[in-house]
C-alpha positions, 0 to 999 in steps of 0.5 A: 356918470349916471348913464341910460341905455336903450336896447333893442326891442325884440331880445333880452340882453343875456347869454345865449345872445339872440345876435351880435346886437344883444351881445355888443349892447350887454358887453357894453352894460356890464363893463360900465357896471364894472367900472362903477357907473350908474347904468340904467338899461331899458330892454326886454325882461329877463335881461341881465342888468343891475338896474333894468326897466323893461320894455314890456312895462312901457309896452303894457304887455309882452308880445308873447301874451298877445301872441303877435309878431311883425307889424304888431309887434312893431307897434308895441316897440313904438308905444314902449319907446315913447313912453320912455322919453316922456320921462328920460329928462326927468331921470337926470341922466348925464347922458342917454345912448341908444342901441335900439335899431329903431327910428323912433328914438332918433327923432324923440332923442333929438329933442332931449335936454340930456345928451344923447348918442345913437349907435348905428349897428347895420345899414338904414332901412327906410324908417331909420332914413326917414328918421335922420331925415327928420333930424338932420336939419337940426341935430341934437344928438351924436351918432356912432358907426361900428366900422368906417365903412358904415360910417362912410355909408351913413355920411349920405344922410347926416354928418360922418358918424365917429367910428367905435368898433364892435368889441367881444370878450377875448378871454372867452376864446381859448387860444391855440398856437400851434395848429395848421388845420386839416379842414376850414371852417365856415359858421354863421346863419345859412342865407344867401347874403352870408353865402356859405356856398362860395366857401363849400365851392372853395374848399371843394376846389382845394380838396380840403374839408370843410366844416359848416356850423350854424342855424337855418337848416331846411330853409330855401337856401339851404335846400337848394344851395347846401343840401346838394353839396352835402350829398354829392361830396360827404367826404368833404362837405360836413354840416354839424348844425348850431354849436354853442360858443365852447364847440365852436371855440374848439372847431376854430382851434383846430381849423385852417382857417375861417372862410367869410364869404358874405356878399353883403356889406357886413357892418362889422363882421363879428365872426371875424373877431372871434376867429382871430381871437381863437388864433384862426386865420380869416380868408375873407372877400375885400369888402365891408368892413373886413379890410379894416379888421383884417392885416396881412398878418392875420388874414387873406383879403380877395375879390368878391366871389372868387372861389379859385383865389379862395381855394389857393389861399387855403393852401397859402394861409399855413403861413400866417401866424396863429399867434399874430391872429391872437394879437390882432383880436387883443389889440383891435377886437376887444371889449375893453377897446370898444368901452373905452372909446365909448366912455371917452365919447361920453365925457366929452358929451356931457362936458358942456353941460357940466361947465354950464352947471 
């Protein structure tokens, strides 16, 4: 198949990834390339793709050249996406797949003759809601969502999107089968939505050391909600800063459990998949996509913000098999499953077009 992939404007698709969206989009591109499909990627310069059309070339220049950000960068994105859609039908793709998180491709993609799919990775911000309102009366594209929870959310705006779960490269995560761990771990971005302070409170109650990793040291949330615990409980609470994937893998292998404490409706939760791939049990609030990923064999689900129950779960989780955690990752969280689901959707989407030829 000849496929066009439209990426987010802000960051290139390459390791180390700026975020989960870049990782997922890049995994999809590389697996499709490996399967022999003809893939053209519309993404930032420096993206690791065989056939790249840079968003900067469509915008006319990069944000860095003008040292701009925020609203002006958004205007550049609009220019780039508008120019892309002037030529997409002429490029004779079998299908175009949009991962941009931008409202304009949703609106312009709905006017294409080429089959068009938009993947929804996050809850809708106002511009996306506006775009969905503009197209829903005459839909000429398909939508996917990264979890059942997110799909249900979007069903208020458009017909319920098909669920295609995110996938990670399981083989990049080394598995340790026999370690019950003498500490727990929390990793991610330090912010109130991720709520690592709740993980700290649970670890203190359980009297189990906790390792904290990720970016955000020095921000207001960190200084108000994390720093005091570091100073008051230095024997329990340990902050090690941002770590790379290899360092994180080692930490997960030696951890008793990963505490997933997000208090917003996480659309998927890549950290859950990564922890399971390393064989580490996950303790999470029963919300967002966590109940779709975790089973009794690989994790524990708790009422939101119930740190007392989380403290108890830190002792109970030693009964969870790390082999079962790895198996769940292999069977549910892999990028191969994600790519198979998308290629199946692609084939169904272009079939009517082929039958008319």
